[in-house]
N, C-alpha and C positions, 0 to 999 in steps of 0.2 A: 514399411509402416512407419509413421510419425512418432517420435518421441513425446512422451505427455508428462507430466510432474508426476502422474499415477504410476508411471512404467519403470519397473524396477527390476532391472537382470545386471548380469555381469559387468556391464559397460558402466553402470553406476557407481561400481566401486573404484575408489580414487586411491593410488598410492603417492605418496609424497615423497621425493628421493632427497637425499641431501640434506641441505639445511633449507629447503622448502618450508618444511611444518613449522621453521621459526619465524620465517618471514610473512606465512600466512596467520599464524596466531602468536604476535610477540609477547602477549601479557601471561601466556603459559610459561615463557622461559624466563622472563624480568620484568623487573618494574618498569612501565612505560610513562611514567609523568616527567623524568629526565632521563639523560644517557649515564647516572652515575653508575647505576649498578651495572654495565655492560664495562664500565672503566674499573668497577671495582673486583670483576673478574679474573682482569689482568693484573691487578694488584695483588689479588690474594693468591694468584700462582708466583708471584715473586714473593710474598710472604712465607707462603709453603717453601720455598729453597731456603728463605732464612731461617726458618723452624727447623730444617732439616740441619743446619749448620753449615751451610754452602755459601751463604750471601751473607754480606755485612751492609748494604744500601740498596734503597728503593727510591728513586725520584721518579716524580710525574710533571710533565711539561705542557700546560694550556697554552698553545701556539695562539696568536692571533688571528690567524687565518682561519681558527676552528677546529683545527687538528689536535692530536693528543698524541704524547710520547709517553711512554711507562719502561724504565729501565731498571736493571739489577745486574747484579753482578755476580750471581749463581752459577752452575754451570751450565747453562745453555740448553735450551730444548734439543733433545736429539735430531742428529740431520743425516745417519745412515737409514738404511734400508730396511722397513719392517720383515720379518722375514716370513709371514704370512700375507699381507697386502702387498707386499713389494713396491712401497712408495716409501718416501723418506719419512721419517717419524714425524716432524714439524707439520708436514702436510694432512697427517693423519690429526693433530692437535687443533687444527684451523678448521678443517674441512668436515670431519665426521663427529655428530652425535654420539656419546656416549664412548668416547676414545680418549685414554690419558694415562699418565704415568703414576696415578695416584694408585690404580687399581694395584700397582706391582709395588708390596709393601715391603720390598727391598732396598727400593730407593725413597719410598716415603712412610716412616711408621706413623708419622700423622698426619692429616690433611682436612682441607674443611668441605668434608665430604664425598661421595662417591656418585653423584650425580652425573658427573662424566660429559656436562653441557659444556659449562663454562665458556673459557675463550672461541668455541666455535659460534656459541651466541653471539659475541662480540664482534665476530668477522660475519656472521649474516646480517647485521644491523647497521653494518658500516659500508660508507659508499666506497672506500678505498682502505686496505691494511695492508701495509709493508712490517715483516718481522725480520730482524735481524739477529743473527745468531754468532757469537764469537767462543769459539774451541778449537783446539787441535792446531793454534797459530794460525785460522783463517777467519775470514767472515764469510758467512752464508746469508743468502737473503730469499726470501719467496715475496709474492705479492699477489694480491687478491682485489677484486673490484664486484662490489654489491654481493661479495660471499662467494664469487665465483673465482676459480684459479685463473689469473694472468699471463704469469712467467713462472714457471716451474723453477723448484731449488738452485740456484746458481751460485757459484763464489766470484765475490769480487776482487778487485785487485787491491784492494787496501791491505796495506801489511798491518800485522796484529802479533803482538808479543807472546811468545810461547804460553805463558802463565796467565794472559786474558781471558777470561771466559766471561760469559753473560747474555742475557736477551734483552732486546730493544723490539718493542713493537709502537708504530705509529698509525694512527688510524682516524678516519673522520666518520662519527657517528651520522647516519642516515636521518636527517629531522622530521622524516615524514613518518617513521614510526613512533614519535615521543610527543607528549602534549606540549613541553618546552626543548628546543634543542640545545639551550644552553646548561652548562654543568653547575649542577649547585655548589658552590665554593666552599661555604662554609660545613657541608655534609662531608666533601671532600678532605677537606681539612682537618674535622675530627675523625674521619678514618685513619688517615696518616699519622695522627697522632697516637691514634689508641694502638697502631702498629707497633710504634715506636714503644710505645708503655709495654707492653706485652711481649717486647723482644728487646730487654735491657741490652745495650750496646751497640743497636743496631740505628742505622741513620735514616730516617725518612724525608724526602725535600718535595716541596710543592713550588714551581715555578710558574707565573702568571706573565704571561707576554701583553704588551700592547695596552692600551686603553684607562681609565681611569684608575683599573684594579691592578695594575702591574706590580708585581711583589714578587718577594722570595723569602720563603720560611723553610726551617729545617727542625726537626724534633730529633733529640736524643734523652734518653734517661738512664739515671744509673741504678736508681732503686727502683725503677719501674712502677710498680702499683700504688706503692708507698707515696712516691711524689706526685702521682697522677690524682690520689685520693685526695691529697693535703690541697692540691689547686682546685679540687670541685667542690671540699668544704671550707675552703680560704675564708669566707665570712661570716660563718656559721660557730655557735659555740659550743664544742664538742660536750658531752656527758662523761666520755671515758674515751683514753688514749684509741689510735689506732690499732687494732689486733690484725698483724699479717702472717700468714703461713704457706706453706706447701706441702704437698705430701705426693708423691707418684710410685707406684707398685713398682718393685724390683724382683728380681728371679728369687732373691731368699724369702718375699712374703709369701700370701696364700697366693695359690694359681687360680683363684675363681678370676681374676681381672688379668689383662693382657700386662706386659711389662711396659711401663712408661703411662700407663692410663693414671688419671689422679687430678688434682686443682692445685690452683696458685689462689689466693684470696687476700684482700684486704678489706677489713668490717670498722666502722666506729658507728657510734650513737650520737645524734643531736640532742641539746636540751630543748629546743623549741623547731616547728613547724614539721613538714613532711620530710621524709626520707628520699634517697633518690639512687638508682646505681646504675651500671651496666655489666652485661654480662657478655660470655664468648665462648665459642667452641673450636678448638683449633683454630685462633684467630680468627675464626667468623663471628662478626657481631649478632647477638640475638635479640634484638631490642623489644621483641614480646618475650623472652624467655623461654621457658620450656621445663623439660622434666630434669636437667640438671640444677637449674634455680627452684625449681620444687623441693628436691634433695637438700638444698642447702638451707630452703626458710624451715621445713621440719628439722633438719638438725641443730640448727641455731634455737628453734622453739623448744625441743626436748631437753638440750643444752638449760636453756634458762629456767624453764621449769624444774627439773632436776635440782638446780642450783636453789631456787627460792624455796622447795620445798625442805631442803636439807638445812637452810638457815631458818626456816618458820616463819617465809615471808607472806605466806598464802594465805589470805583473809578467806574463813567459810564459805563454801558455796560459790568459789570461783576458779574458773578455769580460764588458763593462758591458752591461747589460741594464736596461731603462726601471724597472723593479723595485727596482735596486740604486741608482737615483739617488733616485726618489721616495718612497723609504722613511721619509727624514726630513726630505723638502720641506712647508712649510707654506705654502699659496697662497689668495689670491682671484683668481679669474678670470673675467674678463667677455667674451662675445663677442658681436658685432653683426654677423648675418647677414641678408641679404635672403632673404624666403620660407622660413623654418626649418622643418626636418619633424622632428617628435617622434613619440616611441614612445606612442600612446595620447594622449585626450584632457587627462589630468594633466599632460604635457609634464615628467617626471621624467627624461627622457634622450634626448639629441638624437641625430638618426639621419642627418644631411644628410651625403651622400656625399663632398661637395666640401670639407666645414669641414677635414678634417686638412692637406688642402696648403693652404689659405687662410692657417690660423693658423700654419703652420711658416713662411710666406712674411714674414708680418709680425713674426714673434716671433724667429726663430733668428738674423739678423743683428745683430739689436741686443741680445741675450746673449750673444752670441759676442764683440761688441765690449765690453761691460760685463767678461766675464772677463777679457780680454786687457788692458784696462783696469786692471784690479785682478787681479795676478796671486795676492799673496797671499790674497785670499778664493778664486779659482778652486781654488787647489792645495788649500785646505782642503775645500771640496766635492768635489772629484774623489777626496781620499783617504778620504772618506767611502764613495763610491760603489764604490771600490777594495775596501774593507775587507766592505762588503756583499758583493760579489762574490766575494771569497775564502771567505766566510762559508757563502756558498750553496753555492760548490763541494765545500767540505770536510762539510756538511749531506748533498748529495747522494752521496758516497763512503759514507756510512753505510749508506745503501739503495740498494746498487751495483744498476744495472739490470741485468735478468736477459735477457742474448742471448739464450736459450732459453727458450720457454713451457714451461708445466708439464706440456703434453702431446706436446710435439714439438719439433722445429725449427722455426724461424719460417720463414713461407712465402714461396717464391721472388717472389711477384708484388708481397709488401709492400716498399716504397721507405722503408727506417727514416731516422731522425732521427741527429744527433750528440749532442744532449743529453741526459742522464742523469737530471735532475730530473723526476720526474713532476708536479711543479708547474708546468711550463712546456712540458712536452711535449703535442703532438696527433696524433691519429688520425685521418685522414679517410679515412671509407667513401665510396667515389665510385661512383657509378653509370656502368658502361661502361669497356671499355678505353681509347676513344678520349678521354674526359674523363679518365678515369686518368692516360693521357699528358701531357694537357696540365695536370692538378694537378701531375705531378711536375715540369714545368719551371715551375712557377708558384711552387712553396711554399718558404717560409725551411729551408733543408737542417738548420737549425742545430736546430730543434725541431719540425719538421713532417713526419709519415710519410703516407705515403697507401698505400692498400689498394685497389684498384680490383675491383669485384663485375662479373662478367661473366653477364648475364640475370637472369632474377627469382628472389630468395632463395624456399627452399622456406618454407612457410606452417607454422611451428615451433610454434603456438600450443598445437596438441591431440599433440604430438611427443614422446616420454618425453627425458628429460634424459640415457640412456645411448643415445638413437637419435640426437639432433641432429648428432653428430659425425659421422655418415654422409655429411652434406650437405656437399660441400669448401668453399664458401662460408661455411658457418656454421664449420666447423673452423680455415679460417684467420681468422677473426674471433676466436675465442677463444682460439687459440694466440697471435694478435699481440699481445692485449691483456693475457693473462697470467694470466687468472681461470677457474676452473674454474666451469661451470654450476653453480646452485643454485636453491634455491627459497625464495618471498616466506616471509619470517619467519625465513631462516636469517642465521647471521651470519659469512660468510666472512672468510679473510684477505685483505685487500686491499693488504698490504704489496708484494706481488708485482706490482700493477697497473704498467703499464709508460709509461701515456700519461694526464693528467691530465684530458684530452679527450677523449672519442670524438665525434666529429662526425658525422652523418648528411649526405650530399652529393647530392642527386638532381636530376632534370631537373625543372624548375616546369611539369610538364604531368599528365596523367592517370595515365599509366604510371608516373612519377616519384613521385607521391603515392601510389601501388599498392605501390611497393616502399618509399616511407618508412615507409607503415603495417606492413610485413611484417618491417623491422628494429624499429620501434617494438615490435611485439608481441614480437619475439624479445627484446629486451633485459628487458621487463617480466615475461617467463614465466621466462627461464635466466640472466640476469643482473640481477636486481631491486635487488641490493644498491648497484650501478652507479648506476642511476635514483635510489635514495634519498638518496645520496651527493653529487647533483649533477653526474656526470662525464660525461652523455650529453648532448647538444647536436644542434638539427637547425637545419642551414646554410639561409638563404634566397637564393636565387637570382635574379638579376631575369630576368622575362620580356622586356624590352622594351630597347633600345638608342637614343635618339634623337640625332641630329647636327643641332643648333641652328647654321644658316650664320650668318656675320657680318653684322652689322646695326647701325644708327644709327653711333654711335663705335666701337662693338666691331669690332673687327680680326679676332678670332680665332673660331675654330670652336669650340663649346661642346659636350660629350658629355653626354649625364644617362641614367643607367643607372634602370630603373623595376620595381618588384618586380612591378606587379599593373597592373590598368586603371585602378585608382585615381590611382595616382603617375602613370601615363601622362596621363589628363586633366589633372592638377595641372600637369605638364613642359609640356603643350600650351597651359594656359591663361597659365601666366608667359610662354611664348614670346609670346604673342598681345598680351598686355599690354605687353610690349616692342616690340611694332610688328612682328612677324617674321609674314611669310605662311606660314599654317599649312602651305599647299600645297607650301612649299620645304623643309620638315621632312622629314629621311630619319628612318625608324623602320624599325627592324629587329627582328622578332619570332625570339628565339632558341628552336629548336626541342629544343635539349638543352646540356647543358654541353659537347658534344663540339664546339659552333660554336663557342664563346669559342675567341682565342686565349690563349696562357698569361699575358699581360697582362692582358686582361679578365676573367679568371677570378683572377686576383692581386686586383685593385683594387676588385672586387664582391662576391666570396666567399669570401675567403680571408685578404684585411690584416685584421689585427687592428684598424687603425684605422678601416676605413671598412664592414666587414663586416657584416651582422646575424645573430645565434645565436639560437634559440629553446632555452631548457633545456627538456628533458623533466622534467617534474616530476608528482608526486601533491600535490595539495593536502592537508594534513593534516584528517583526519576524514573524507576523501571516498576511502579507499582501496578498499573494497570496491565504491563505485558506479563507479569509475574502471573496475576489473578486469571488471564486470560488462557496464558499456559496451564494452570491448575483445571481450570475450569474444563479445558480439552481433555485432560487425564481422568476428571472423576463425573463430569456431567453424563447422564444417562440419556440425554438429548445429542449427543453428538459422538455417538459412535463410529459413524461413517467417517467424521474428520479424525478420531481417535486411530483409525485404521489405516487412513491414508498418509497420518504422521508417521506413523511407526513404519509404514514402508517405504517411507521417503527417508527416513532420519536413523530408521534403525539399523546403520550400516556397524554394525559391532564387528572390533577388530580391525579396522582400518584406520591407518596412521592420521586421517585425520580427525578421527572422533578421539584419539587417545591423548 
């Protein structure tokens, strides 16, 4: 029988071995605009050796022939045989995804995440890679081409002093995987400079060979963050001196957090202009921030608010919010977190839910003490925040929030919020009356509104705009938001938009996914301008709650929420690594949002500091493709197309689709 696109049998299942998944879908593992990120993976490994106290220098050389060398004076990647895999440790590091020494906390107390793909991705996307290790008085070497092993680990004839250790990685990025094959030098300089800043006393060096840009630079900081922040604000007028601090948990502290967890910071406020800052987790840059920065923002806001109220600086009916305090703040912030969780392999945003509480606990007391010891500085900073709050409220009055929608009075089920500023307001579209009741109790009444949706929404994909209002749920959504239905390509007036964020919040099961799909189709078809302008989001609710019992020196019970099976497996692995009997873990699977009490719903799904929101966006240049895909899923006229697509593409569980 001849094979056809509709033929779906065991032969259709593909298993990608070794590093082939990376070469097949490089964008899932690294940024593909330039090779900077695969270079950063090697630099991060060297930095982890510095963080662990075993290295003092990191050097990067961009050679004239397009190859790159990264060298450090750390312990050197292990070259002995792995007890289970029976191959040298260095071969596992460069050849196997999800293999690395950072999973063993005896060697790395803190490191840049446990995704475990790191330098194996560098190897997969390079035409050649040669790794050289100095340890035990010998020089070891292993060689690869296009990610495949060409020379097994061997010992060279080079004589190495007994005390000399380190790793040298020499590789050539494969240009076909990147938009540009050239390293972006300014970004690389910034990376090496920040590594030196975060590790005072460590020297980082960049050498560029050949051409017009030939140069050599080195960075070494004595006071680290303070010196670096002074460079950042050198041309700004400071409203108050730099506040520098550090706090890490010790064995004498509360046992709620791991020994060594904590943060280092340097903050200041400027008199004019917008603030700026940089954040890190275990030396990894997090340009998109994350839960650690959310915790810092909240702690700073709460401290300034308490100071202003204590000194009677708060005008009547004015409330300071984090944006008011943060607007003129310049900062460097570095958190150290055990087992950090990031959004994606590129690690640009931290998603660890426990980070905000930990950051608040290490930062707030010290900041409040500094404010009260220097009240003249505290009053200046508080005045900036109060001025920003007044300006925000004046602006909100100019665009007064409509208490009635364009199509009628607000629905009775809507639990509205107090805030008038669309820049701060949020509307949660919640599946079910039960979950809606919990959400109403959990919400921040100042700026979060709740609209419960009972039952399944009408599939509006093929319903005319003048007919969608016949559905009560759709009518309530449109009236609450304040924007009339419109078509793709229209330019409706969004000045009547009542909420800056419209958040779809459904159960984390199949029925919830169905309702979420119907809502997404509704927005794409009848309110596309909201999607185009970034006003629609999807809240990711957890599927599991894991109660970790007290163990070892830890006397408190820890609660961990997991979005999916992958996070559940990671939570189990962490508990097992801490010596917890997995049979003593209490694991609860939520059947729906209604099973969560208000405190749980707030902590996991609604708190801006800890929640995970996914923006509903259409990639530029892929508009027609996206609408065609949604049409295939929701159109009643394309049942056969939908069935064929599911049969051809629904290979759940294969490596190709993970």
